[in-house]
N, C-alpha and C positions, 0 to 999 in steps of 0.2 A: 207272817214273819214276826218274831218276837220284838218286844220294845227295845231290848239291848242291841239287837242287830240293827234296828232302825237308827238308833243313836250313833252307833259306830259308822254306819254308812253315811249319815249326814255330817259327821265330823271329818271324814276322809278328805274332802276338798279343802277344808280349812287347814288341816295339818299339812297337806301337800303344799299349799301356798306358803305357809310359814317356813317349811323346810327349804323350799326353793329360794325364798327371801333371805334366809340365813346363809345359804350357800353363795348367793350372789353378793351379799355383803362381804363375806370373807374373800371372795374373788377380787372385788374392788379394793379391799384393804391390801391384799397381796400385790396387786398391780401398782398401787400407790407406793408401797414400801420399796418395791423393786425399782421404780423410777427414782425415788428419793435416794436410794443407794447408788445408782448410776450417776446422779448429779453430784453426790458427795465425792465420788471417785474422780470427778472431772470429765466424765463422759457425757455425751448428750443423751437425753431421754429419747426413747423410741417415739416415732410420730404416732399421734392418736389415730385410731381407726374407728372413731365415733360415727362418722358418716356411713362407712360400710356396714357397721352394726345396725344402724337405723334402717338402712335399706333392707338388710336381711330380715329384721324384725317386721318391717312393714309388709314385705312380700309373703313371709310365712303367715302372718296374721290374716292377710287378705285371702290367701289360699285356703287356710283352715276355715275361715268364715264362709267362703264360697262352698266348700264341701259340706259344712253344717247346714247352710241354707238349702242346698239341694236335697240333703237327706231329710230335713224336717219338712220341706215342701212335698216330697214324695210320700213321707210317712203320715203326716198330719194334715196336709193340705194348707189352705190359707188359714192360719191361726196365730195365736200369740207365741207359739213355739218358734216361729220364724225369727223372733228376736235373738235366739241363740246363734243364729248365723249372721243377722244384720249387724249386731254389735261388734263382732270381730272384723267384719268387712269395713265398717265405719272407722274403727280404730286403725286398721291397716291403711286405709285410704288417707287418713289424717297424718299418719307417720310418713307415708310416701309424699304427700304434699309438703310436709315439713322438710323432708330430704331434698325435694326439688327447689324449695325456696332458699334453703341454706346454701345451696350451690352444687350439691351432689357431685358430679364428675369434674367440676371445675373448682373444687375446694382448695384451701391453702396448702394442703399436703399433696396435691396432685401436680403433674407437669403437663 
């Protein structure tokens, strides 16, 4: 493989993360301005769905990590490659623990 192809392949994850970060920033900005306009009109802002988003992110991260862990375990055996699955599992578990501590299904916007 040529040197240029290796550089392009190594930059692909970085560029992807930057693009997703930019898109998420503008999504948050749009949601903020929408809530601000509703408040200026005298309407109430829609309730936050932060807890549900955290639950979704935690479950997806946990499942992706489990899939990667199983894949790397079958392909490489016990090796450092397992970190590719252990890290998302730990992140997902941490997010789910946070969701549980914050209140989850009994949060302020729930009945």
